[in-house]
N, C-alpha and C positions, 0 to 999 in steps of 0.2 A: 530415531529422534532427529538426527541430522538431515535425514531425507525429508521429514515433515517440515523442518525449518527451511530447507532449500526450496521445497514446494511452495511454502507460504511466501517466500521472498520473490518468487516469480508469478505469484497469483495476482488477480485483479484486486483482491482485498487489500494486499499490501500496497499496491499502487494507489488505490483510493485513499488509504490511510496516510500515505506519504504526501500525496497531493494536498489533502486536507491540512496536514501539519505544516506544509510549506506555505499554503495560503494563509493559515492562521499566524505563522511566524512573520510573514510579510505585513499582514494587517497589524500585528503587534508592534513591529518596527515603525510602520507608518503612524500608528497611534502615538507611540513614544515621541517620534519626531514632531508630530503635531502639537502634543502637550508641551514639549520643550520650546517650540517656536512661540506658542501662545503665551506661556509664562514669561518668556524673555520679552516679548512685545508688550505684554500687560505691565510687567514690572518697570520697563523703560518709560511707558506712558505715565504711570503713576509717579515715577521719579521726576519726569519732566514737569508734570502738573505741580508737584510739590515745590520744585525749584522756582518755577514761574510765579507761584503764589507767594513765596517768601520774598522774591525780588520785587514783586508788585507792592507788597506790604511795606517794604523798606522805602520804596519811592513815594508811596502815599504818605507815610509818616513824615518824611523829609519835606514833602510839599506842604503838609499841614503846619509844620513848625516854621515854614518860610525861612529855612536855613540859608544864611548868607555868609559863606566862609571868606569872601574877599574883604569883608569889614571886621573879621575876627582879630582880636588882640588878646594875648595871654593875660589872665588875671588870677586872682586868688582862687576863684571857683574852678576855672578850666585853664590849665596850664598849656594845653595843646588842642589842636583841631580834633585830634583823635579822641581825647577825653570828652569833648563836646558832643561829637557824633555818638560815642558810646552811651552817653547819658540819654540822648534823644532816642536811640534805637535799642535801648536796654531790653525792653519787652520783646522786641522782635528777634533779638540775638541770644539773650540769656536762656531762652527756652528752645534753643536750637538742638533738638535731640539727635538729629542726624550728624551733628558736628560738621556742617557744611562749611566750605570755604566761602567767605564773603569778602568782596573787594569793591570799594566805592571810589568812583572817579568824579572829580570836579573839573569838567572839561577834560583835559588830557593829563591831569595831575591826580595821582592816587592820594586820597585824603584819609582813607580808612581801609584796614584789612584785619581779619581775625587772626588771633594768635597762632592758630594751627597752620597758617601760611609761613610763619617764621620769617626768614629773609627772602622768601620767594614771592614772585608775582605771577599772576595768570595773565599771560600776554594776549591781548585782544586785537584781532584783525577787523578793521572796519567793514570789510567785505563779507564777513561771516554773518549767518542768520542768528536769530535769537537763541536757538538751541543748537548746540554742536558738541562734538567729542573733542576732548583736549588730552594731550599726552605730555606728562612730565614725570620722569622716574623719581625726581627729588620729592615730589608730593605723594605719589602712589605708584605701585607697580601695575595698577589696573587703569583702564581707560577712565577719564574723569568726564562726567557728563556736566555740561556747562550751560548756564542761562545768562544772557546779557541783555538787560533792559535799560532803555534810556528815556529820560523824561526831563526836558529842559536842559540845563547845563550839567545835570547829574546823570551818571550811568552806574548801574549796580550789576555786579557779577556775582552770581551764586553758583557754586559748583560742588559736585559730590562724586567720589569714585563709585564705580559700579561693582565694587568688591562684594557687597552683600548679594547682589543679583547673581554674580558668578558663583558665589558660595552656595546659594540656594539651588541653582541649576546643576552644579556639580554633585550636590547631595542627591538630587533627583536622579541623575545618571547612575550614581552608585546603587541607589535603591532599585532602579530599573534593571541593572545588571544582575542584582541578587535574585530578583523575582522572575526574570525572563526565562531561565532554564525550567523553573517550576511550571510556568504557563505553557512552555513548549512541550514538556512531558505530559501535561494535561491534554494538550492538543493531539499528541500522538495517541494517547489512550482513547480520547474521544473519537479520533479518526478510525481507530481499530474497531471500536464498538459500532460506529455508524456503518462502516464497510461490512461488518459481519451481519448487522441487522438488515441492511439494504440488499445484500447479495444472498441472503438466506433463501429468498424466493427463487433466485436463479438456481441454487443447488436443488431445490425441490423440482423445478422444471427439468433440470438435467436428469435427476433420478427418474422422473416419470417418463421422460423421453427414452431413457435406456430400457425401460420396461416394454415399450411399444415395439413390436416386431411385425413382420408380414402376416403373422397369424392372428394378431389382435388389433388391427387398424381401426376397429370400431371404437376403441377407447380414445378419450380426449384428455388434454392437459387442463386441469382446473385453474381458475384464476383469470379467465378472460373477461369477467364482469368488472374488473377493476379499471377505472378510467385513468390509467397512467401508462408509463412506458412498458411496465411489466405486463399489464393487461393487453396492450397492443401486440407485444411480442408473443404472448400465449395465443392470441387470436390468429396471428400470422402463421404460427407453427401448426395450429389446428387446421388452418386452411391448407397448409403444405401437406399435412398428413392425409387430408381428404383428397388432395390431388394425387398423392402417391397411391392411395387406395383405388382411385379411379383408374390410374395408369396400370396398376397390377391387374385390376379386373379386366381392363381393356386387353392387356397382354394375354391373360389366361383365356379370355373369350376369343381373342384373335387366334391363339395357338390351337385351341380346340376346333374352332370353325374351319381354319385352314387345313388342319390335319384331316378332319372329316371330309372336307371338299376334295382334297387331293387323293384321299384314300379310295373314293368311289371310282373315278376314272382309271386310276392305277390298277385297282383290283380287276376292273373290266378288261383292261389291256392285258394284264397277266393271264386272266382266264382264257381269253380268246387266243392268245399266243400259244398257251398250253394245248388248247384244242387243235390248233393248226399244226402243232408239232407231233401230236399223238399218232395221226394216221394221214395218209395221202388224201388230198381234197381235189375236187374239180376246180376248174378255172373260175366258175361262177361263185363257188363257196369261198375260195380265197379272196375273190373280189369283195364279197360281203364282209368278210373279216377285216380286210384292209379299210373298207369304207367305215366300219364301226370304229376301228382303231383311229382313223382320221378324225372322226367326230370327237372322240375322247381327247385326242391330241389338241384339237382346237379349243376344247373346254379347258384343258390344262394351260394352254398358252394364254387364254383369256384371264384365268385366275392369276397367273404369274404377272401378266401385264398390269392387272388391277393392284396387286400387292406392290409391285415396283413403283407404280404411279403414286400410291398413297405414301410410300416411304419417301419418295422425292418431294412430294407436296408438303409433307410435315416438316421438311428441312429446307423449304423454299429453294429447291434446286431445279424447278421446272422453268424452262425458257421456251416461249413459243417460237416455232420455226414456220413462219407464215409463208404460204405459197398461193398463187392464183390458180384455181382449178376449174375445169368445166363441171358444173354441178351435176348435170344429167349423166355424163360419162362416169363420174366419180361414184354416184349412187348405184348405177347399173353394175359396175365392177364389184362393189360391196355386196349387193344383193345376190349375185351369182355365188360368191364364196360362202354366204350364210345359208343358202338353200339346204345344204346337207344337214344342218342342225334340226330341221323340222321333220326329217324322215322318220325319226323314232316315234313321233305321234301322228304320222301321216298328215303333216301340216305343210302348207305352201306359203311362199312369200311372193307378193307381186308389187311391181313399181307402178304407182298411180301417176297422177298429174305432177310433172316436175318442171319448174321454171327453167327455161333455156338461157341461163346466165352463167357468168363467171363469178366466183366468190373467193375472197382472200381468207384462208384458214390454215391451221396446222393439220395437214391431212391425216397424219398418224393418230393424233389425239382425238379428232372428230370421228375417225374410224373406230377407235376404241370405245368412244361414247355410244355410237350407233350400234356397235356389236353388242354391247351390254344391253341396250334397249331391245334389240331384236331377239337376243337370247332369252331375255325375260318374257318377251311376247310369246315365244314358243313354249316356254316352261309353264306359263300360267294361262295359255290359250286352250280353247276347247279342241279336243282331238278331231282332226279332219277339217279344221277351219283354216282361214287364210289370214296371214299377217300382211298389212298394207304399209308400204313406205311411200310417202308423197310429200309435196311441199305446198305451202300456201303463203299468202301475204297477210301479215297482221300489223295494222297501223304503218304501212309502207316498209315493214321489216320482214326479212326472210324467216320462215319457220319450217324446219324439217321435222316431219311427224312420223311416229311409229304407232300403228293402231292394231289392236288385237281384240278378239271376242272371247270372253271367258268369265271368270268369277268376279273380276273387277276389284276395286279397292274401296273399302268403306270410307265415308267422308271424315270420320273421326281419326283415321289413320294416315290421311294424306300428308299432314304436317310432319309425320315421323318417318315416313318411308325413305327420306334422304339422309337419315342418321346412319352412321356406321353400324353394321351388324343387325340393324332392324329389319325384320321381315314381317310383312303384313299378314295377319290371320294365322292363329296358332294351328288350326286344322290344316292349313295349306302348307305350313312349314314342314309338317311331317311327311308331306307327299312329294315335295320338290327339293331338288338339290340347290345349294347356294350358300354363300358366306354372309350375304347381306351387305356387300361392299359396292355392288355394281352401280346403284343409283347415286350413292354419295360421290363416286368417281365421275359419273356423268354430270352431276351438278357442278362439281369443281372445274371440270374441263370447259363447260359452256361459260362459266363465270370468268375463267381466264380469257375467254374471247369477248369479255364485256357484255355477254348475253345473259339469258335466264332460261331456266327449265320450268315448264308448266305441265300440269297433268289434269286431264278431265276423265272422270270415271263414273259409270253407272253400274253398281253391283249387279252381278249375274247378267251383264250385257256386254259393254265394251269399255276399253281403256285407251286413251290417247296420250302419249308423251310428246311434248313439243320442245324442240331446241330452237329458241328464238334468238336470232343474232341482233346485235345492236345497230349495225350500219344500215342506213336507209337504202332502198333500192332505187 
């Protein structure tokens, strides 16, 4: 039980629920503050309006009665100015439900004040605006909101403590404090439910992902049709599974092809060495064995070079080591080393027309590319035919060509022959050795030199591979 609780506390579900609750709590606090400010402002505006209305009414009545206190003399009806004003303002004052403080000035002399002021006066500063806050602990413990209006020689002061406003707002705070924990609890429960509901699909994705192994990579995770974050996640994971499937297929194909390709020359080497060790041989016989061993060694070296190149190219570790070489001398040297590969099928290689120029290339990589092309030319050439190595100019650019006569390549397969492990013609695959890496390596090497690889082929006639360099002659 404790383990489950601990697991939940560290889970995304709990974090989502916690964040949801915190956001809800912040919104709840902001809502409460907004309500408090709104009610305070609204109550104060209403109070100001009420005070101003009452002060205006008193001034209007006094103006209508044309009250002149300077000529007032006590009589049997009114013994004082206070009684006279009280009689005039009776309707405006007697229905004073708020029990506001009212104080009337005749110029600078107080001529009337309500009984609730007792012996106190509201002191007025001439610089103050019509509405202002007044403080006097003898009248109220709370702030007194005051309105001072003047018309002619009379000025009326109407004031009222904001005690009721404070009382209302304090009650609001008390109610809010009481219900806030309840709403917070509801937000936590809501957050938990939302997190469980939203992450339930993640759990399904995880469960399905755990079921997928190297043996069942054809299976997919359902839910990719949803147009949301989960749908995009599922699609990306399915794409990743497809890439893994292709990688595993590539590795398996690579391992099988390389093992098969290496096995053949190693088996030949083993057999010929065993024959050489069984009994004494003549000098010519040893020479033939060594020659055959040399051919197989060259083939092994070529396979290893191709594998090493592919490994480096896939990790972007290849840097061109450019050098200026004499083209004709370079091709003659290469041709001499490759002649031995044609002996098995009684084929020859000849050097045709070669431009007498210097070119800037990576000699080792171009040698590897041409070796692959020449080896393929021997493999797929007609027994007893001749492979031609020559150069030409195409649009003022150098092209080094390898041509052979044989079965050729069908036009439908030309776009595929540069893919790794692809070998043209199923019938031909069974008759010739090869991993299917040579042409992909050639294409990569010439593209590193900013050039391109082209092929021309007529089935059952001839095939020409052209290494076309980018620099103009």
